[in-house]
C-alpha positions as CSV (number, residue, x, y, z in Angstrom):
1,M,-116.1,20.7,-24.6
2,A,-113.4,22.1,-23.5
3,M,-110.1,21.7,-26.1
4,A,-106.5,20.9,-26.0
5,A,-104.2,22.1,-29.5
6,M,-100.9,20.5,-29.4
7,A,-98.4,19.8,-32.0
8,S,-95.6,17.3,-32.2
9,P,-93.6,17.9,-31.4
10,S,-94.2,21.6,-30.9
11,S,-97.4,22.4,-29.0
12,M,-100.8,20.5,-28.6
13,T,-104.8,22.8,-27.6
14,M,-108.1,22.6,-26.2
15,I,-111.0,23.8,-27.5
16,P,-114.9,24.4,-27.3
17,A,-117.2,21.6,-29.9
18,R,-120.3,24.3,-32.1
19,H,-123.0,23.2,-30.4
20,H,-125.8,23.1,-33.5
21,G,-129.1,24.0,-31.6
22,A,-129.8,20.4,-30.1
23,A,-132.9,18.7,-31.1
24,P,-134.7,16.2,-29.4
25,S,-135.2,13.7,-32.2
26,L,-133.5,11.3,-35.1
27,A,-134.5,10.4,-38.6
28,T,-134.2,7.1,-39.2
29,S,-132.6,5.9,-42.8
30,G,-134.9,4.4,-45.5
31,D,-138.6,5.7,-44.3
32,S,-139.6,9.0,-43.4
33,S,-140.4,8.5,-39.5
34,V,-138.8,9.6,-36.9
35,R,-136.8,7.2,-34.2
36,R,-136.6,9.0,-30.2
37,L,-132.8,8.7,-29.7
38,R,-131.7,9.6,-26.6
39,A,-128.1,8.5,-25.8
40,Q,-126.6,7.8,-22.2
41,P,-123.4,7.8,-20.6
42,R,-122.0,4.0,-20.8
43,H,-121.7,2.9,-16.2
44,G,-117.8,3.9,-15.5
45,R,-116.8,6.2,-18.3
46,R,-118.1,9.2,-16.9
47,G,-115.3,12.0,-15.1
48,R,-114.8,11.9,-11.6
49,G,-118.1,14.6,-9.8
50,T,-119.7,14.6,-13.3
51,S,-123.5,14.9,-13.3
52,V,-124.9,11.7,-15.0
53,S,-127.8,9.2,-15.4
54,T,-128.3,6.1,-13.6
55,V,-126.2,3.6,-16.5
56,A,-126.9,0.0,-15.1
57,S,-124.3,-1.4,-15.0
58,R,-125.1,-4.5,-17.6
59,R,-124.0,-3.3,-20.5
60,R,-127.1,-0.9,-22.7
61,P,-128.0,-2.7,-26.1
62,F,-126.6,-2.3,-29.5
63,V,-128.9,0.9,-31.2
64,F,-127.9,1.1,-34.8
65,T,-129.0,2.9,-37.1
66,P,-127.7,4.4,-40.6
67,R,-128.1,7.3,-40.4
68,A,-126.3,7.5,-37.0
69,V,-122.7,7.0,-38.4
70,S,-123.5,9.2,-41.4
71,D,-122.5,13.4,-41.3
72,S,-126.3,14.0,-42.6
73,K,-127.4,17.7,-43.0
74,S,-131.1,16.0,-41.9
75,S,-129.9,14.5,-39.1
76,Q,-130.0,15.4,-35.4
77,T,-128.5,15.7,-32.3
78,C,-129.1,15.0,-28.3
79,L,-126.7,14.9,-26.7
80,D,-126.2,14.6,-22.6
81,P,-124.4,15.3,-21.0
82,D,-123.8,17.9,-23.1
83,A,-120.7,18.7,-25.3
84,S,-119.6,21.5,-24.3
85,T,-119.1,19.9,-20.1
86,S,-119.5,16.4,-21.5
87,V,-115.6,16.1,-24.4
88,L,-112.8,17.3,-24.1
89,G,-111.4,18.3,-27.4
90,I,-107.5,17.4,-28.1
91,I,-106.3,19.2,-31.9
92,L,-102.7,17.5,-32.5
93,G,-99.9,20.6,-34.9
94,G,-99.2,18.2,-36.6
95,G,-94.8,17.2,-37.4
96,A,-92.1,18.6,-38.4
97,G,-94.3,19.7,-41.7
98,T,-91.1,18.0,-44.5
99,R,-93.3,17.9,-46.9
100,L,-95.0,21.6,-46.6
101,Y,-91.4,23.4,-46.8
102,P,-90.4,25.5,-47.5
103,L,-93.5,26.5,-45.8
104,T,-91.9,25.0,-42.7
105,K,-89.0,26.9,-43.0
106,K,-90.5,29.7,-40.6
107,R,-93.1,28.5,-38.7
108,A,-95.2,25.2,-37.4
109,K,-97.4,23.7,-40.1
110,P,-100.9,24.6,-37.9
111,A,-99.7,28.5,-38.8
112,V,-99.6,28.7,-41.9
113,P,-101.7,30.5,-43.9
114,L,-104.7,28.9,-45.9
115,G,-107.9,30.9,-48.4
116,A,-106.0,34.6,-47.9
117,N,-107.0,35.4,-44.0
118,Y,-107.4,32.3,-42.3
119,R,-103.9,29.7,-40.9
120,L,-104.5,26.1,-41.4
121,I,-105.1,25.5,-37.5
122,D,-108.9,27.8,-37.6
123,I,-110.3,25.0,-39.1
124,P,-110.3,22.3,-36.1
125,V,-110.6,25.8,-34.0
126,S,-113.5,26.5,-35.9
127,N,-115.6,23.3,-35.6
128,C,-115.3,22.9,-32.6
129,Y,-116.0,25.9,-31.9
130,K,-119.0,27.3,-28.7
131,N,-119.7,30.2,-26.9
132,E,-118.0,28.1,-23.7
133,G,-115.0,27.2,-22.8
134,F,-111.7,27.4,-23.0
135,V,-108.7,26.6,-24.9
136,E,-104.8,25.8,-24.1
137,V,-102.0,25.5,-26.0
138,L,-99.8,23.3,-24.7
139,A,-96.3,22.6,-26.1
140,A,-93.7,19.7,-25.9
141,Q,-92.2,19.7,-23.1
142,Q,-89.3,17.4,-21.5
143,S,-89.0,16.1,-17.5
144,P,-86.6,14.0,-16.0
145,D,-89.8,11.0,-15.9
146,N,-89.8,11.9,-20.0
147,P,-86.4,13.4,-21.2
148,N,-88.3,12.9,-24.4
149,W,-89.7,14.8,-27.1
150,F,-93.6,14.1,-28.2
151,Q,-92.7,10.7,-30.9
152,G,-96.2,10.9,-32.7
153,T,-99.1,11.3,-31.9
154,A,-100.1,8.7,-29.1
155,D,-97.3,9.4,-27.0
156,A,-98.4,13.7,-27.6
157,V,-101.2,12.4,-25.9
158,R,-99.5,10.4,-23.5
159,Q,-96.7,13.0,-21.9
160,Y,-100.2,14.8,-21.7
161,L,-102.4,12.2,-19.6
162,W,-101.8,13.6,-16.4
163,L,-104.2,17.3,-17.3
164,F,-106.5,15.5,-19.5
165,E,-107.5,12.9,-16.6
166,E,-108.4,15.7,-14.6
167,H,-111.0,17.0,-17.1
168,N,-114.8,15.6,-15.5
169,V,-115.4,14.5,-19.2
170,M,-116.2,11.1,-21.0
171,E,-114.5,12.0,-24.0
172,F,-111.7,13.3,-25.8
173,L,-112.1,14.0,-29.5
174,I,-108.6,13.7,-30.3
175,L,-108.4,16.2,-34.2
176,A,-105.4,16.9,-36.3
177,G,-104.5,20.8,-37.4
178,D,-103.6,20.7,-40.9
179,H,-107.0,19.2,-42.5
180,L,-109.5,20.7,-44.6
181,Y,-113.4,20.2,-43.9
182,R,-116.4,21.1,-42.5
183,M,-117.3,18.7,-40.2
184,D,-120.2,19.0,-36.7
185,Y,-118.4,17.2,-34.3
186,E,-121.5,17.2,-31.6
187,K,-123.7,13.8,-34.6
188,F,-119.6,12.5,-34.7
189,I,-119.7,12.4,-30.7
190,Q,-123.6,10.7,-30.8
191,A,-122.7,8.0,-33.1
192,H,-119.7,7.0,-30.1
193,R,-122.3,6.9,-27.3
194,E,-124.8,6.2,-30.3
195,T,-123.2,3.2,-31.6
196,D,-121.6,2.3,-27.4
197,A,-118.0,2.1,-28.5
198,D,-114.9,2.1,-26.8
199,I,-113.5,4.9,-29.9
200,T,-114.7,6.3,-33.5
201,V,-113.2,6.8,-36.0
202,A,-113.9,9.3,-38.9
203,A,-114.2,7.5,-42.3
204,L,-113.9,8.6,-45.6
205,P,-115.6,7.3,-48.5
206,M,-113.3,6.0,-51.3
207,D,-112.7,5.3,-54.9
208,E,-109.8,2.8,-55.8
209,K,-108.4,5.5,-57.2
210,R,-107.9,7.8,-54.4
211,A,-107.7,4.5,-52.3
212,T,-103.9,3.1,-52.6
213,A,-102.3,6.5,-50.9
214,F,-104.6,5.4,-48.0
215,G,-104.9,3.4,-44.4
216,L,-108.6,1.5,-45.4
217,M,-110.7,-0.1,-42.5
218,K,-113.1,-2.9,-42.8
219,I,-116.2,-2.5,-41.1
220,D,-118.8,-5.6,-40.1
221,E,-122.3,-5.3,-41.4
222,E,-123.2,-2.9,-37.8
223,G,-119.8,-0.3,-39.0
224,R,-117.8,-2.2,-35.8
225,I,-113.9,-1.8,-38.0
226,I,-111.9,-5.2,-37.9
227,E,-109.4,-4.8,-40.4
228,F,-107.0,-1.9,-41.1
229,A,-104.4,-1.8,-44.3
230,E,-102.1,0.3,-45.0
231,K,-101.9,1.4,-48.6
232,P,-103.0,-2.1,-50.4
233,K,-102.6,-2.2,-53.5
234,G,-103.8,-5.2,-56.0
235,D,-105.5,-8.1,-54.1
236,Q,-105.4,-6.5,-50.2
237,L,-107.4,-4.0,-52.2
238,K,-109.9,-5.7,-53.4
239,A,-109.8,-7.6,-50.2
240,M,-110.9,-3.8,-47.9
241,M,-114.2,-3.8,-50.3
242,V,-116.9,-2.4,-47.9
243,D,-121.2,-1.9,-47.9
244,T,-120.5,1.2,-47.3
245,T,-124.6,1.8,-47.1
246,I,-123.5,0.5,-43.8
247,L,-122.7,3.6,-43.1
248,G,-125.4,5.9,-44.2
249,L,-124.8,5.8,-48.6
250,D,-127.0,5.2,-50.2
251,D,-126.6,2.2,-53.2
252,V,-125.0,4.7,-56.7
253,R,-122.4,6.1,-54.4
254,A,-122.2,2.6,-52.3
255,K,-121.0,1.3,-56.1
256,E,-118.6,4.6,-56.6
257,M,-117.3,4.2,-53.6
258,P,-116.5,1.2,-52.3
259,Y,-113.9,1.5,-49.5
260,I,-113.5,3.7,-46.1
261,A,-110.5,5.7,-45.5
262,S,-109.5,6.9,-41.4
263,M,-109.6,10.1,-41.3
264,G,-106.6,10.7,-38.9
265,I,-110.2,11.7,-37.0
266,Y,-111.4,9.7,-33.7
267,V,-114.1,9.6,-30.2
268,F,-111.9,8.2,-27.7
269,S,-115.1,7.5,-24.6
270,K,-111.9,8.6,-21.4
271,D,-111.7,5.3,-19.5
272,V,-110.3,3.4,-23.0
273,M,-108.2,5.9,-23.8
274,L,-106.4,6.8,-20.1
275,Q,-106.1,2.6,-20.5
276,L,-104.7,1.7,-23.5
277,L,-102.4,4.3,-22.8
278,R,-100.8,3.5,-20.0
279,E,-101.4,-0.4,-19.0
280,Q,-101.6,-1.9,-23.0
281,F,-100.2,0.0,-25.3
282,P,-97.6,1.8,-23.3
283,G,-94.6,1.8,-26.0
284,A,-97.1,2.8,-29.3
285,N,-96.1,6.4,-30.7
286,D,-99.3,6.9,-33.0
287,F,-102.9,6.2,-32.7
288,G,-103.8,5.4,-36.6
289,S,-100.9,2.9,-37.1
290,E,-100.6,1.8,-34.0
291,V,-103.2,2.1,-30.9
292,I,-106.5,1.8,-32.4
293,P,-105.4,-2.0,-34.5
294,G,-104.9,-3.1,-31.2
295,A,-107.2,-1.7,-29.8
296,T,-109.1,-4.2,-32.2
297,S,-106.9,-6.8,-31.6
298,I,-108.0,-6.6,-28.3
299,G,-111.9,-6.0,-28.3
300,K,-112.6,-2.9,-27.8
301,R,-115.3,-2.0,-30.3
302,V,-113.9,0.7,-32.3
303,Q,-117.3,1.9,-35.3
304,A,-116.5,3.5,-38.5
305,Y,-118.3,7.7,-39.3
306,L,-118.9,8.6,-41.5
307,Y,-117.8,11.9,-43.3
308,D,-118.9,11.8,-46.6
309,G,-118.7,15.8,-47.7
310,Y,-114.9,17.8,-48.2
311,W,-112.1,16.7,-46.2
312,E,-107.8,17.6,-48.0
313,D,-105.2,16.5,-46.2
314,I,-103.3,19.6,-46.8
315,G,-99.7,17.2,-46.1
316,T,-98.1,18.0,-49.3
317,I,-97.5,21.1,-51.7
318,E,-99.2,20.3,-54.8
319,A,-102.8,19.9,-51.6
320,F,-101.6,22.5,-50.6
321,Y,-102.1,24.7,-53.3
322,N,-104.8,23.1,-55.1
323,A,-106.9,23.4,-51.6
324,N,-106.2,26.7,-51.8
325,L,-106.7,27.6,-55.5
326,G,-109.7,24.6,-54.7
327,I,-111.9,28.1,-53.2
328,T,-111.9,29.6,-56.3
329,K,-113.7,27.4,-58.9
330,K,-117.6,28.1,-59.7
331,P,-120.2,27.8,-59.4
332,V,-119.3,25.8,-55.8
333,P,-116.1,25.9,-54.9
334,D,-114.5,22.7,-52.6
335,F,-114.9,24.5,-49.6
336,S,-116.6,27.2,-49.0
337,F,-115.5,30.4,-45.9
338,Y,-119.1,32.0,-46.6
339,D,-121.5,29.1,-44.5
340,R,-122.8,31.9,-41.6
341,S,-124.2,28.2,-40.3
342,A,-121.0,28.0,-39.8
343,P,-118.2,29.8,-39.7
344,I,-114.7,29.9,-39.7
345,Y,-112.9,32.3,-37.6
346,T,-109.7,33.5,-37.1
347,Q,-107.0,35.9,-35.4
348,P,-108.7,39.5,-36.0
349,R,-106.4,41.6,-37.6
350,H,-108.2,45.4,-37.9
351,L,-107.0,45.4,-41.5
352,P,-108.5,48.0,-44.0
353,P,-110.5,47.0,-46.6
354,S,-108.5,46.1,-49.9
355,K,-108.2,48.7,-52.5
356,V,-108.3,47.9,-56.6
357,L,-107.2,50.4,-58.7
358,D,-107.7,50.0,-62.7
359,A,-107.1,46.8,-61.8
360,D,-109.0,43.0,-63.7
361,V,-109.9,40.0,-61.0
362,T,-111.4,37.4,-62.3
363,D,-112.2,34.3,-60.2
364,S,-109.6,35.0,-57.9
365,V,-110.4,35.7,-54.1
366,I,-108.6,38.6,-52.1
367,G,-107.7,39.2,-48.3
368,E,-108.2,41.7,-46.1
369,G,-106.0,45.3,-46.5
370,C,-104.9,44.8,-50.4
371,V,-103.4,46.8,-52.5
372,I,-103.8,46.1,-55.9
373,K,-102.4,48.5,-58.7
374,N,-103.7,48.4,-62.6
375,C,-101.8,44.7,-63.5
376,K,-104.3,41.1,-63.5
377,I,-105.1,38.9,-61.4
378,H,-106.8,35.9,-62.8
379,H,-107.8,32.4,-60.5
380,S,-105.7,33.4,-57.5
381,V,-105.3,33.3,-54.0
382,V,-104.3,36.8,-52.8
383,G,-103.7,36.6,-49.4
384,L,-103.8,39.3,-46.6
385,R,-101.5,43.3,-46.9
386,S,-100.7,42.2,-50.3
387,C,-98.8,45.0,-52.3
388,I,-99.8,44.7,-56.5
389,S,-97.8,46.6,-58.1
390,E,-98.6,47.8,-61.9
391,G,-98.7,45.9,-65.1
392,A,-98.5,43.1,-62.7
393,I,-99.7,39.4,-64.6
394,I,-101.2,36.9,-61.9
395,E,-102.1,33.4,-63.2
396,D,-103.8,30.4,-60.6
397,T,-101.1,32.0,-58.0
398,L,-101.0,31.7,-53.9
399,L,-100.1,34.8,-52.4
400,M,-99.3,34.9,-49.2
401,G,-99.4,37.8,-48.8
402,A,-98.0,40.0,-45.7
403,D,-97.3,40.3,-42.3
404,Y,-96.4,43.8,-42.0
405,Y,-96.8,47.5,-44.5
406,E,-93.8,48.7,-44.6
407,T,-94.3,52.7,-44.2
408,E,-93.7,55.1,-46.2
409,A,-90.0,56.4,-44.8
410,D,-89.5,52.5,-45.1
411,K,-90.3,52.8,-49.2
412,K,-88.3,55.2,-49.7
413,L,-84.4,54.7,-47.6
414,L,-85.2,51.0,-49.7
415,A,-85.4,53.2,-53.0
416,E,-82.4,55.9,-51.5
417,K,-80.1,52.2,-51.2
418,G,-82.0,50.5,-54.7
419,G,-83.9,47.6,-52.9
420,I,-87.2,46.2,-53.2
421,P,-90.1,47.0,-50.9
422,I,-92.6,43.7,-50.2
423,G,-95.5,42.3,-52.9
424,I,-95.1,41.9,-56.4
425,G,-92.9,44.1,-58.1
426,K,-94.1,46.3,-61.5
427,N,-94.9,44.5,-64.7
428,S,-93.9,40.9,-63.3
429,H,-95.8,38.1,-64.7
430,I,-96.7,35.4,-61.4
431,R,-97.3,31.9,-63.0
432,R,-98.6,28.4,-61.3
433,A,-97.1,29.2,-58.4
434,I,-96.9,29.9,-54.3
435,I,-94.9,33.3,-53.2
436,D,-95.2,33.1,-49.3
437,K,-95.5,36.0,-46.4
438,N,-92.8,38.9,-47.0
439,A,-91.8,38.3,-50.1
440,R,-90.0,40.7,-51.8
441,I,-90.4,40.2,-55.5
442,G,-88.9,42.6,-58.2
443,D,-89.5,44.9,-61.9
444,N,-90.1,42.6,-64.4
445,V,-90.0,39.3,-63.3
446,K,-91.3,36.0,-64.3
447,I,-91.8,33.1,-61.6
448,I,-93.3,30.7,-64.8
449,N,-91.6,27.8,-64.6
450,V,-90.3,27.5,-68.4
451,D,-88.2,24.7,-68.9
452,N,-91.2,23.6,-66.5
453,V,-88.8,21.5,-64.2
454,Q,-91.1,19.1,-61.7
455,E,-88.2,19.2,-59.2
456,A,-85.8,22.2,-57.4
457,A,-84.2,23.1,-54.5
458,R,-83.0,26.1,-54.9
459,E,-82.6,27.9,-51.0
460,T,-80.3,30.2,-51.3
461,D,-82.0,31.8,-55.1
462,G,-85.5,32.2,-52.9
463,Y,-87.2,29.0,-53.9
464,F,-88.3,25.6,-54.3
465,I,-89.9,23.8,-57.3
466,K,-92.2,20.6,-56.4
467,G,-95.1,19.1,-58.6
468,G,-93.7,21.8,-61.2
469,I,-95.0,24.5,-58.5
470,V,-92.9,27.3,-57.5
471,T,-92.1,28.0,-54.5
472,V,-91.1,31.3,-53.1
473,I,-89.5,31.0,-48.9
474,K,-91.2,33.4,-46.4
475,D,-88.6,37.1,-46.6
476,A,-86.8,35.7,-50.3
477,L,-85.8,38.7,-51.9
478,L,-86.1,37.9,-55.5
479,P,-84.7,41.1,-57.6
480,T,-85.9,43.4,-60.5
481,G,-85.1,40.6,-63.8
482,T,-85.2,37.2,-62.4
483,V,-87.1,34.5,-64.5
484,I,-88.1,31.8,-62.8
């Protein structure tokens, strides 16, 4: 699968899907028998020049199995043609990232560091990865025909349709660049083909407490989406309850999770995408709130595909903080970077191993190239190239690290001028905080939110507080003795 990455309004990307060794059969739900299900492309859905088997012009009989729309670890895929040649992945990098500010002050949202060594964009790219194919980054642009920047997810894709339609593919896979999850997209694509869908929407099962914060969907007995509701409450929420056993959940889980929320991840059949964006909804800017509900209203087959695993929309400081600290959880982290069957790839930096000298480190994750001296670190994530000095205490904190090392000559010059090197100074105490890259924290600094402030914007002083979490801005300097 080729992939394009787009950001709205900054850039977009194209990539290949991970191939997990497809097997020729798919187990049906509810018994041990195996049904052979071979995906057949729909008439007229293939890209120009793609070699596909001949199919009848009439719509083929609908085949529905719960397992086909559930991201079950035991289900297998048999895609024909293979996803690497028949699917174009499009990763949307996200907008201005205002809810993640100040982490997005000096970088695009997909470039925000994650889990000590990684970046947000590494997650969807790695989920797509296959040894063949290519990646292309597409920036937002203006032209004489269209002087506007990307106005939303659908508009971003529309502005590059001239490029996407040149690819000889059957489907477009639309992904978000700011979610944390691990998904086998081949199963997603197979479900799309087996249910003969025009659009397939990845759905997350929800309990009532979480459901009010998401866009919910209602389905019929075949898993077809028939209604949407944005963050419903009260009676409107109750009306969106569905039988999630239809999508593969067992009876117990279905009772706990009677709602399904859109994950903002979609498979579109190629000709349907072109038709919807150019002809039927030429003014629609957003997939989730405009194009997909509109497609349902005009009779397109829009199917739900259940993903019953860890997924986090890293859209706020609190969600970002919790997602990072979640990788330190015992005995099983919320999200693991240690799954060798589906690794997460990142930019190779060729850094040396981290050095830990007389330090007490518990329940923490340490990135590459760190120098940690005689300090205490508990329940924290320490990013690459972090330097932590003697006597420091780091608790419940995300340190993003640094983009570069300072040389000994740099440090000597700084010391002569009374400056502060990059890293955490001696005897400093940091708790429940995010320290962005290249921050210079002096000696005896306390970042412990002494007054339990929930919200504060102190940009000129180098930090913000959101949800009680102190975030020190990238390249900020906190002088010796500072107390927050």
